[in-house]
N, C-alpha and C positions, 0 to 999 in steps of 0.2 A: 742890742740884745742879739745873742747868737741864735741861729735858727732852731736849734734843739731846745733852747730855753723858751723860745716863742711857742713852739709846738706844745711843750709841757704846760706853759701858762694857759694856752687856749683850752687844753683838755681840762685843767683844773677849774677854769672859769666856767666851762660848760657844766661841770659837775655842780659847782656852786649855784649856777642858774637853775638847774633842775631842782635842787633842794629848796631854793627860794620860791620857785614856781609851785612846788608841792605844798608849800606853807603859805600860800596866798589865797585868800578867800575868792571864790568865783565871782562875787560881786565886784571885786577889784580888777577883774579881767575883762570888763565890758567895753572899754574904749582905750584908745592910745593914751589919753589923758589920765585915766584912772590907773592904768598899768605904770605909767611914768611916775605918778605920785607914790604908788605903792613901792616901786623899786627904789625911788629916792629915800623913802622912809626906812626901808630895809638896809640900804647902804649906810645911812646915818646911824642906825641902831645896832646893826650886826657886823657889817663888813668893815666899816671905817675904824671902829674901836679896836677890832682884832688886828688889823694891819698896823695901826698906830702903836699898839702894845708890842707887836713883834719888832718894829723898827726901833722903838725906845729900848727894848732889851738888847738889841744888837748894838745900839749906840753905847749903852752902859758897859757892855763887854769890851767895846773898842776903847772907851775911856779908861777902863781898868788896865788894859794892855798897853796903852799909850798915854800915860798920865801927863806928859809934856804937851799934848795937843789939845 
């Protein structure tokens, strides 16, 4: 990954982290274990499906442009 993409990714991930943090109950921020469990759950419910959907849409576009592959 080129440095400018790394910087952009880091900035976006920080913004995502801030949103997820704001939407996490204070009771889930009491220990490292509860933070980790909460973050894993949010990754599975919110982040993963969105990334998967994006990649799948990109793949569909690629397949339409390159039907022989």
